[in-house]
N, C-alpha and C positions, 0 to 999 in steps of 0.2 A: 504494500500500500504506500502510495506517495502522498505525504502530508506536507502542506505548504501554507505559508502565511502571506496574506495580501493586504496592503494598506492603501487607502485612497482618501481624497478629500470628501468624497461622497460615497454612499453605498453603491451607487451605479458605477463609479469609477473603480472601486475595489472589485465588484462583481465582473466588470469587463476584463480586468487583469486576470481574474480567476478563470473565466471561461476561455480566454485566449490561450491559456497554458494547459488547463486540465480538461477543458471541454464541458459539455452539458451533463456528463455523467458523474461529475464530482459530487461528493457528499460534504455539506457544510457542517463542521463540527461545532463552531460557535462564532458569533458576531458580537463585537462590542466597540464602544467609543474609547479612544485613547487620546492623550495630549502629547504634543511634541515636547522634547526635553528643553530645559533652560528657561530663562525668564521670558524669552520670546514666545515660548509655548503657552505661557499664561494668557497672552493677549490674542492668540490665534484660535480659530474654531477647532473643535476636536476632530481628529481623523477617525476613519472607520477601519477597523481591523477584522478581517475574515480569515479564519483557519479552516481549511478544507482538505479533503483527502480523496484519492481516486485509486481504485484497484488497478494494479498493473496487469498486463496481459500474460499471466502465468497460470499454472495448473491450480484449479480451485482447491483441490485436496491439500496441496502444499500450503496454500494460503491459510487453511484452517489449522494446519500443524504449526504455522508460524504466528497464530493468534496471540500467544503469550508475548512473543517478541514485539508485535505491534503495540500491544497494551503497554509494554515497557517504554516503547518509543513515545507513545502518547503521554505517559506519565512524566517522562523527561521533558516533553514539550510543555506540559502544564507547569512543571517546576520553572522552566525558562520564562514562561509567560508570567508566572507569579513574581519572579525576580524583576522582570521588566515593569510589571505593574507597580511594584514597590519603588523602583527607581523613579518612574514617572511621578508617582504620588509624592515622593520626597521633593522632587523638583517643583511640583505644583504648590505644595504647602510652604515651600522655602523654609524648611525646619531649621532650628538653631544649629543642628549638626552639620547641615550642608549649605545653608544660605544665611544671610544676615538681616533679613527683614521679612515682612509678610505681604501677602497679596493685597490686602485691604489698603495698606499704605501706598503701595505702588499704583494701585488703581485710582486712588484719590489724587495723587500727583499727576498721573496721566490725564485725568479728566480736567484738571486745572489747565494743563498745556493745550489740550485740544479745544477746550471752551474758548481759549484766547487765540485760536487760529493756527496753532502749530499742527502740522500734518501728523496723523497717527503714526506713520512709519518713522518720522523723526522723533516723536515723543518716545516711542519704544526704544529707539537707538540711544537717546539720552539717558533713559532710565537704566538700560543695560550697562552703559558706561559707568554710571555712578554706583550701581550695584556691584560691579566688578572691581572698582577702584577705591571704594570707601567702605568702611565698616559701619553698616547701618543697624547692627544688632541693638535692639532695645531703644532705637531712636524714635522720638516723637515725630509726628507729621511736620511740625514746625522745624525741627532740626533737619529733617530730610529736605525740606524746602530750602533751608539755608545752604545746604550742600548743593542742591540743584541750582540755586542762584549763582553760586561761584562757578559752576560748570558752564552755565549759559553765558556769563560774562566773558569767559575765555573764548567760547565759540564766537560770540559777537565781535570780539577784537577791539582794538583801540581805534579812535577816529583818525581819518586821513584827510584833513581839510586842504585847501589850496596852499601850496608852498610859497608864501608871500615874499620870501627873500630871494627867490630864484629867477625873477623877471619871467615868470611863466606865461605861456600862451595857453589859455584855458578854453577848451571846447565843451559845449553842452550838447549832448546828443540824446535821442530817444524818439519815441513814437509821438504822433500828433495828440495834443490835448493833455499831456502829463504835467504841464506847467514849466517848461524850460525857460521861456522868456521872463516870466515873473520871478522864477528862482534866480536867474542871472541878475535881474534888477536888484533883488534883495542882497545878493552877495556884493554887487557893485556899490550899493549904498553903504554897506558895512565897511568895505575896504577903503572907500574914499572918505567917508565921514568919521568913522571910528578909528581907523588905522592909518589915516592920512597917507594913503597910497595914490599915486597918479594912475588913472585907469583909462584905457581905450576900449571902446565898444565896437564890435563888428557883427554884422548879421548877414548870413547867406540865405535867410528864410524869405526869399522874394516870391515864393509860391503863394504866400498869404499876405495880402495887403495889410490886413489887420495886425499881423505880427510885426511888420516893419513900422507901422504907425505907433504901435504900442511901445516899441523900443525907442522910437524918436521922442515920445513923450517923457519916458524915463530919463533919456539922455539930457533933455532940456531941463527937467526938474533938478537933476543932480549936477548939471553943468559939466557933462562929460562928452568928449568928442565921439561921433558915431560914423563908421564906414559901412557902406552897403555894397556888397559884392554880388554880381549877377552870374559869374562863372567861377567854377572851382579854382581855375588857374589864377584868378585875381587875388587869391588869399595872400600870396607872397608879397605883392605890392602893398596891401593893407598892413601887413606885419612890418614892412620897411618904414612906412609912414608913422607908425607908432613905436619906433625903436627906442624912443626916449621914455616910454611909459614903464612904470613898475610892473604892471600886469595888463594883459590884453584878454578880454572876455569875448568869446565868439559864440553867438547864437546860431544854431544850424536848423535847417528845415526839419519838421517832423516827418519821419520816414516810417511807412508801414514795414514791419519786420519781414513781411512777405515779398517786398519789392527788392529783389536781389540786385537789380541794376542800380537803383538809387543808393542802396547800402554800400555797394562797391565804389560808387562815385564819391561818397562821403569818406570812406576809408582812404581813398587815393588822395583827397584833399588834405586830410589830417596827416597823412604819412609824409607830405612834403615839408612839414613844419618841424623845426627842431625845438628842444627845450619846451615841451608841451605837456599838458595834463588833460585827460579826457574824463568827463563826468557823465555817466549814463543815468539819466533821470527816469525814475520808475514811480508809478503811483502804487502806494501800498495796498490799495483796495482792488487792484487787478488780480484776477484769478491766477493761482500759482502756475498752472501749466502754460498760460500765456506769458507770464513773466519768464519762465524758463526758455520759451521759444524766442523771446526778445533778446535775452542775454546771449543765447547761442548765436543769433544772427550778428551781434556786435562783437563777438569773441575774437575776431581777427584784429581788432584795434588793440594796441599795446597799452598796458598799465591802466586799465579802466578802474575808476572809483565809482561808487554808487551814491546817488542822492535819492532819498525816498520822499515823495510829496504826498499831500492830502491825508496826513495823519488825523486831521480833524474830521474826516469824512468816514472813518471806520471805527467800529467797536472792537475789532480783533486785530491785534498788532503782530500776531504770530508769523505773518508772511516775512517779516524782517529776519527772523530766525530761520525760517524755511530757506530763504535765499542764501543766507550765510552758510548753511549746511550744504546747499547745492553748489555754490561757487565760493571761492575764497576771495572774491573782490572785496576790498575794504569799503566801509561805509563812511561817508564824509559829513553829510548834512541831512537834516530832517526839516520839512516845512509843515506848517500847521494852519495855514489860512492864506488869504489873498493880500493881506496888508503888507505894504512895502515901507520900511525894511523890517518890520517887527517880527513877522511870522516865519522866522527861520532860526535854527540853532545848530551848532556843531553837534554831531552825533555823540550821545552819552550812553555808554553800554549799561551803566547802572540803572539809569532811568528806564530804559527799554526793558531790562531784565525785570524790574519791579512791575512794569505793565504786563509783561508776559505771564508772570505768576499771579497776577490779579491784585497787586498790592499798591497800585497807583492809578 
């Protein structure tokens, strides 16, 4: 008799495996639900285990004579299954002998993260990291959250604002409607009014009349010179005319991340400029898969930093952590409204960590 074990995510999947190997004549010995090993198994759906047997094509009389042998084999299998069950249960309950916390605490912390917009897959990864690297035995929920906060701060990293002492040429890129022009104006106001830097403004966003007019208004209010370029190759001349400026801020046209030709054109323009910084402007309330697609399309541009906008328009701040786990691009600024220059701040990983764990 041929005895085998089959595991699947569903009963159908396990039965399909069984039938493909043993056929329709197989005898099912037992069926049960099991959990995967480790902390990840706690959060996943149970698997289906089917143990089945099939008579081999041998003499039936010999089979009867070997009945005791088969019974011994089944007995050994049952012992093996019992040991497996014990191992799984030990992992599931995260007993003091094998783990250093309990499922209730982990589930509580996981719910905090996901309620604040952290993807479940990333929440589980973070919990696995702290479970493996910290002694959580007998820790209260508050103590575990304190450890979690330290871990999240490390993931978020330190802010990377504009390098104001390097006479940088700063490009603002991103899709239409994320707030590039307003963000540029906020930074220009801060640099010129608060940090006493000489600023030159450039816009290549001539596809939208409103964008040019908007930047003209800001340049007049702030008394900053503005250059408008209509072709990518004109960027070099604009840089030359502003060579005496401490910092040059360049507003680019909003590009759909699906428009490969325009993205390549933008990459080419930026590539011709030396001593540059590029800030990818993202709206924090954009769906995560769309953010990934946008980041991937702009990935050919060197040394990208991220600005998150529209924090005032979302109740869930977890996308910031999601993006940091997806890409290692540093975060520079956060914007929280339309007011110029007030509604912008340098990224603060402690503030965002507190928001992610629901403490701010």
